[in-house]
N, C-alpha and C positions, 0 to 999 in steps of 0.2 A: 235891559235885552242880551244876552250874549254879543262881543264884536269880534269872534275870531270864531274857525270855524270846528265843529263839532262832532265825534263820532256820532251816526245814526243811521239808525236802521228802518229805511222808506219801505212800503207798503200800500198797494195799490187793490182798492176792491172793486172789481170793474163788473157788471149784469151781465153777460154774454147773450146773445140774441136782441135785443131789447131794438137795434136799430130794425130789424127784418119784422119784430114784434110791434112796429110802430105802422107798418104798413097796412091799411087798411082796418084797423081797431078804432073804435072811438076814442079820441085823443083828451076830454076830459078824466074818464075812467082810466087811462091809461097813466097817466098824470099823480092821481090818486095812489094808484097801487105801485109806482115806481117810487115816490114819495114814501109808501109804509116800509118798501122794503129795502130803500137806505137807509133809512131812522130803524131798523133791524141790525143791519148790517155795522152801523156804527156805534148803537148801543154795545154791541157785543167784545167790541173791539178796544173800548175805551174801559176801563182810563188807562191800560198798558200802554195803548198807541192813544196818541193827540189827533186830532182832526186837521190839516191844513185846509182843504176846499173841499167843495162835490165842483166834480166835473163833468158834468150832464149825469149817466147813468152810471158813475164811478166815486169812490169815496180815496180822497187822497192822502194818507196820513202818514206817522211818523211818529217812532223812538228815540230818544237821545240816548247814548251811552257806546261804549268802545267792545265790552263783551255782551254776547247775545246770550242768555239761555234757552238753546236750541228745544228743549225738550218743552219749556213754559211759551215760548210761540207757537209751534208746532200743535200745542194744546189751543192756544187764542184761535188760530188759523180755523182748525177744524171746529172749533165750538162755534163761530161765527159761520162756517158753512152749515154746519147742521142747522143751528137756529136759523138762517136762509129756508132750508129746504123743508124746515117742519111749517115756516110762516109762511110757506107758499102755498104749502100744503092747505093750511089751515084758512088761508084767504079764500082759495079758491071752492071749500066744501062749503063755507060758511055762508058765501054770497047766495042769492036766489037769482040774480042779474044774468042772461043769458044774450049779453052784447059780447062781440070778438074780443074784446079786452078781456074781460074775466073768464070767458070762456078760453081764452090761450095764454092763461098765465102759465103753465106748464112748461111752455115755450122759451122759459127764462131760465138761467142758469146764473152761476157765477163761479169766476174766476182769480187769483189772485195773484202779483207779482209781486217779490220783495228781493231787495239790492241796499247794500250798507257801505256808507261810504261816508266821508267830511262833507256836512254842509252849513252855510252860512244860515242862521235864522233871521228875519227879519221881520218888522213890522209895518204891512201896508194894507191900509184903511180899515184898520181893525182888525186885521187878520194876522197869522204869522205863513209869509212866505218861505220858501226852501231854496236858496241859492246854492248853486256848485253843478259840476259836472255828473256826480252820482245823481243828483235830483232829475236831472235830463235819463240819464241811461236808465231808469225804473220805468221813467215814460214810453221809454223806445219799446221795452221791454215789454207793453201794453200790445204791441203788432209784431205778433210772432209767430210760427206756424207749429204750435204743439197741434192743434189738433188734425190738423194735414200726414203730418211725420208718424204722430204717437197715436193718433184717435182714442186721445182723450180729451172730453168736454169741458170737466169740471177739475181744476185743477189748481194746486199750487206751483209757481214757477218761481223757484227760489235762485237767485246767481251763487258762482261759487265762492265771490266775494262775501257774499252774507253765512255761506256754509261755514267757510273758513274763520268767522269771526263769533261761530258759536259751536258747543261743545258735541255735534251730533256726526254720525256716522252718514252717511245718505246712501250710499249702497247700502248698509246693515238692514235699512228702513226700507227696503224695497223702491227708492226712489229710481230712476233712470236716469240719465247724462243727457244734456242736450244743449247745445250751443247755438245763437244768433248771433248776426253779423249786421252793424248797420255804419252807414256813412258816418264819418269822425269821427266814428267812436270804436269801432274795429270788432274782434271778437267780444262775445259778453258769456262765457260761458257756465252752465247750470245745472239744476236739477229740478225734476217734475216730481211731485207727490201729487198722487192717483188720488183727488178727494171723494171721486164716487165710488170709488173701492172701498174707503174710509167709510164711507156713509153706510155701505152694504155692511162690513163688519160691526158698526154700529147698532145695524137692527138685529142685528144675529147674533151677537154677545148677549148674555145669560146677564142679569143683574145680580147683584150680591150686595145687599143692603139689614142694616138692624134696624129693626124696629123699634120704636119706644115700647109696645106691649113684650118683645121681646128682651129688651134691657134687663139687665141684673142691676145694672149702675149707669145712670144716668148724669153728665154732668153739660149745664148748659148756660152762656153768656151769652147777650148782648153788647153790641158793637156798633160804633159809629161809622162801619168800614162798607164799602162797596164789595160785592161775597169776591170778585177778582182778585183784588189786594188781600180779604182773606184767604181766600184756595192760595195762593204764591205763596204769604207769608209761612199758612201752616204745612206746606208737604215740599218748602223748600229744605233740604235735608240741614243746612248750614243754619238755619234758623233754630234747629229745635233746641238747642241747650239752653237759649236766651228764655224758652218760656215751660217747656216740659218737664215737670220732676222726674228728678234722679239721673238724668242723661246728661252724660259725660261727653260724648261722641256719636258722631251716625256715621256709618257709610254705604254705599249702595253699590249693591252685585247685582247680576245678571239683568242688569239695563239694554235690552238690544238697541245697537246704536248712539248708546248714550242717554236713550229717552226712558225717562222715568212712566212708571203703568201696568199695568199687569203681567206680570212674567217677572217681574225687579224684586228685588227685598232691600229694606233698610235693615242695616245691623246696626243696633243700637248699644253703647255701650255702655251700663248703669254699675260707675265702680269699673269693679273687674269681671260684673258679671255679663254677661251679653242677650239681649233680648232682641229673637230675629222678628219681623214683619212682614211675612211674604203678603205684596198686591193682588188682590183678588179680582176689583174692580176702580174704575179710574174715572170719574165723570168731574172733567173739570169745572169748577166752580159751583158744580152741585155735593159732591159727596167722593169720599175714598175710602172704599171697603178693608183691611187686611185680616188675615190669621196671625194674631201674635202670640210668639210661643215661647213662654217664660220656664227657664230652668230650674226647677224647685229639687229640695232632697228627695220627694219621694218620685220624682220625674216627670218630665214636661209637661206644662200645662197650655192647651192650645184654646185660644176665645178670638171669638169674631170681635171687630172692632170698627166701629164708622165714625167715622165725623163729617158731619151733615153740615151744609151753608143754608141756612133757612134768610131768605132778603127780607126786607119789610121794607114802609117807606120811608124809613130814616137810617139804615144800616143793615145788618146782617146776622141773625143770632148764631152761634157755631152750638153744637149740639153733638158732645163727646157719647158716643152709648155701646157697651160693652155687653154682647149676649153669654149668655149660662153654656157653660161647658159643656161637652156630650158623656161626659161618665163621672159619677159619684165620689172616684178620687180628685179629677179634677176640681169637682163644684166645692169641694171642701176646703180646696187651696184657693179657690178663687173669694169665699167665703172670708178668710185672713189676710188674701192681698188686697182686694178689691176694696173694704171701705178705707184703708191708708191711704189705696194710692187716687182713690175719689176725693178724701179729706187734702193729700197734699196739691192736687190737680186744685182745687177750689182754694186754696193758699195761693197758687200762680195765677191766679185770671187776671188782678188788676194789673201784673205785669207783661202779661199780654194783651189786655185791653191796651195801655199805655205805649206796647211797643209797633201794635196794627195801628196805631194810630199814627207814631210817628213815620212808620214803613208809608201808609197815607199822604200824611202832610208831604214826604219826599219824593211822593210819585208826581203830587201834583204843584209844587214848588217854582211860582217862574213860567206858568206856563204859558199864561197870556191868553189874550181870549183865544177863543174857536169860534168859526162860524158858525149860523145858527141852522138848524137841517131844514128841507122845504116842506112845507105841511100841506096836508090833504085838506080840498076847498073845503068849507064852510060847510056842512051838510051834505057832503060827497059821501062819496062809495063806504069810504075808509073811514069816515072821519065819527 
């Protein structure tokens, strides 16, 4: 275990409304529901974040490192919240129990607080404790007046200290400034990210996915890494040159507030030739679809391209799919380009697998033991 403080991103995911929810509900069913929802939350945040401990109805997690990928951070938090909302809905719809605990599942919501600063990781009783003033600050931030002042029930409160360690512009992303003051700590400025608004946008956003039956080129490869690791590696521009055929450099343009996603574009250089990938759909850990624009002597060729991650019991299968172009001219060009690219991509798959496994090993090295998640009662409501 490291004996010196290390830069750390702290995260607390807190199920809000749980204290009020417990009043007048059946304790056994409420504990089953809490265990199920906490498991959903922690699973969604791993392996990017490590679990320090479960604190009642909250999970205290952390991510070592001095530089924060703000785009990936928001993707992780939002995907966790979306998964929580879907699980809450599915559990309520699936149960036939009419007890108060089950009927009031929709009363529960989820909030996050995030902070960044140095921490000393110390192993205590088979778990990793985080020591330092910033580990205290993130806990203080859970006691805030975001709801009262901003009227936002589901949110991520991100300290300015955490924002400054990242590469995102919170104002450009629609976040709202917010500050709290605590005894012995002083003012803690930050920004509030409205997760209810993002959930509504997610529900309304159209899906763009190249299905297998629509593809003219499919390359698939099984890996032994979880979807989170595969997603981070495959979508991070700086990694593209290490696995993608012919790519010599990548720059991102049009990323609002520094965040990758729909509306942004990857400008990939293949030697002296440029290929533009306009991001159309961005579903973290599931798939990303772009419109790839290739410049050819006969004119530009536009092709829809999806990278889909299919989770399995022992890892993730990565599918690369290209749809047929819309015009005969573009189709004729793809009939020449496609087979050569497919062959080159398949030739690079061993390198891709090796680098994915290296990335996974780097993310899990020296993690130390993590506490067990609470389990529903045997034979309980959600067992």
